[in-house]
N, C-alpha and C positions, 0 to 999 in steps of 0.2 A: 408557278404552282405545280406543273407537271414534273419539273425537275426535282422539287423537294419531295414529292410523293414517291418518285423513283428512288431517291436516296433513302427515304424512310423504309421502303420495301426491301431494299438491299440490306439495310442495317438490321431489320427484323430477321431476314433470312440468315445473315451471318451470326446472329445471336441465338439461333436455333439450338446448337449443341450446348450452349451455356444454360439456356432455359431448361432443356431436357435434363441436364446434370442437377440443377437445383430442384427440379420437380421430383426427380428420383430420390434425392436426399431428403426432401420434405415428406414424401409419401411412403417411405419405408418399402420401396419396391422390392428390394432384395429379400426382405422377410416374407413378402407375399409369394415369392417363387421358391418356397421351401416345401416341395412336394416329395412324398415317398421317403422322407428323411435322407435322401441322398442328392436330390436334384435341386441345386442352388448354384447361382452364378453371380458374379459381381459385375454388374453392368457399369458401375462407376469407373472401375479400373479400365474397362474397354473404352469408354468415352474419353477418359483422361489420357490414356496412352495414345489413342489414335489422333486426337485433335492436337495434342502437344507435339506429336511427331509430324503431322501433316501441315497444320496451320496454327502455329502457336499464338498468332495475333487474336484468334477467336477465344481461346481458353488460356488466360494468363495464370500465373502462379498464385496471385492473390485470390482469384476466384476459386482456384483449386483448394486453397487453404480454407477459405470461407465455406465452401461446400462441405468440407470435412468437419468443420466446427458445427455446422447445421446438422449434419448427420449424427454427430455425437450427442447433441442436445435432444434430437428426436428419439434416438435409440437408448438414451440414458447411459451412455458409455463415458468413461473418464475423458474429460475435455482434452482434445488434441490427439487422441488415438487415431481416428480416421484421417484427420488432417495430416499427420505425419506419414501415414501409409500412402495417402494420395500424393503427397509431395515427393516421396521416394519413387513412386511410379512415374510421375512427371519428370523427375530428375533423370531416370533411365531413358525415358523417351527423348529428352533433350540431348542426352549424350549420343544416343543412336542417330538422331537427326544430324548432329554435327560430325559424326564419325563415318557415316555412309555417304557414298556418292549418289547412287541410285537406289531408291527404296522400292521394294516390291512386297507382295503379300507374303511370300516365303520368308524374307528377311525380317519383316515386321513381326510375323508370327513366331519366328524362332527367338527373337529377342524379347518378345512379350512374355514368354515363359519365365525369363529371368526376372522381369518386373513383377510378375505375379508371385513368384517364390519369395522375393525380398519383401514385397508389400504384405503378404500374408504372414511371413515370419515375424516381421515387425509388429503386426497386429497381435499375433500370438504372444510374443514377448511382453508387449505393453499390457495386454489383458491379464497375463499371469502375474506380473510384478505389481501393477497398480490397480487392476480391476478386481472386483469381488466375484465376478462370474467365472465359472469353470468352462474353459474352452477345450473342445475335444479335437484330437489330432485328425480323426477320420472326417469330421465335418469340414475342416479346413482343406483336407485333401480333396474331397468331393467338390467343394467350392472352387478350388484351383483347377481341377480337371475340367469341369464344365465351363468355366470361364475361358480356359484355353481352347476348348473345342468350339465354342460359339464365336470366338474372335473372327474367323474368316467370314462368317455370315454377316456380322456387323461391319467388318472391313468393306465388304462389297456394298452394303447399304450406305455407309458413310461416304464411300467413293462416289457413288451415284449422287448423293446429296451435295457433296463438294463440287462436282461438275455442274450440278444444277445451279449452285450459287454463282459459279464463274460464268455460266451462260446467262444467268439473270442479270449479271453486272454489266453486260454489254448492251 
């Protein structure tokens, strides 16, 4: 009985980032953080990039795609827009994971800007071609800027959580 409880506890701890990603997609978290018309950031990009880069077993590509579809349905976007953006961010994270020998905050942060730019460019392109909403350049710029600025804070937070999961597994 104690062994199965320990496994269940470890499983719930490992699924924390996945639960957080789905919660953010369902609750429209990024639209709630749109203050002063310039302050918005994409926490989904940060979660997807970090966890695909550091521990891809927790956040698989199917879950990333499903969270994008859920986000599209909740925000009434053309179906697949967020899913494709999230998949491109996870693709870049997977490439960086395979290409680097030792990963650090600086290397992750430097390559994260590439992921943000490609993800937001794809979002802008898809929304202009297939969506009826007008997307402004400046709002995407501010979103990209603040997402890039907040990445180190969440990187430290997720590193602490990841070490907590590893310590809890022993």
